[in-house]
C-alpha positions, -999 to 999 in steps of 0.1 A, spaced: -665 352 148 -638 330 134 -603 342 124 -611 345 87 -642 366 94 -621 388 117 -595 393 90 -622 402 64 -637 427 89 -604 444 94 -595 446 58 -630 460 49 -622 492 69 -615 522 47 -579 523 35 -570 490 53 -544 468 37 -529 434 47 -492 431 54 -468 405 67 -439 424 82 -427 393 101 -429 359 84 -462 343 92 -476 373 112 -505 390 93 -513 426 103 -539 451 91 -526 486 84 -540 520 76 -518 548 64 -488 525 69 -495 520 106 -507 487 122 -542 488 137 -546 450 142 -523 421 147 -539 390 131 -513 363 134 -515 331 154 -553 329 151 -559 357 175 -562 395 176 -540 422 188 -556 457 192 -550 491 207 -573 492 237 -564 525 253 -538 553 255 -516 532 278 -514 500 297 -537 513 325 -565 519 301 -560 486 283 -561 468 317 -599 471 319 -604 446 291 -579 422 307 -598 425 340 -631 417 323 -618 387 304 -587 374 323 -587 341 305 -590 355 270 -572 388 270 -535 395 279 -511 423 275 -494 423 241 -457 414 242 -434 444 236 -461 470 230 -485 463 259 -473 494 278 -487 514 249 -522 501 253 -522 470 231 -539 438 242 -539 402 227 -574 388 224 -580 350 220 -608 341 197 -623 316 222 -659 328 222 -656 346 255 -659 380 238 -690 382 216 -688 392 179 -702 427 184 -676 435 211 -648 421 189 -659 444 161 -660 473 186 -624 465 196 -613 466 160 -632 498 153 -617 515 183 -581 504 174 -586 515 138 -601 549 149 -572 555 174 -546 548 147 -564 569 120 -567 598 145 -529 599 148 -522 598 111 -513 630 93 -544 642 74 -528 634 40 -526 597 50 -561 594 65 -586 574 44 -614 595 28 -644 598 50 -673 575 41 -700 597 25 -728 574 36 
């Protein structure tokens, strides 16, 4: 999966919108909250409730996954799109990050459930 395909996947999620809160750093948001950092050709996603849970992915892919700057202690990892993580797992990481953020949104900000 290349970066453009990853961006398209993120933005196809229900209620997802693109934003650029920092010049040159694209993010995907739902309900006003970031669920994926898409700048610099990589991916930043929520990978657990805290740094300990997020560490599992870093241990599995030490050359491709690192703790996100500033927010790594809150369970965010930076994933390089270098082919080490297959497309299905990348989609699963995005899905899990999206689901974690949606779950914390007030009900009025959550996207409508997909009827299908």
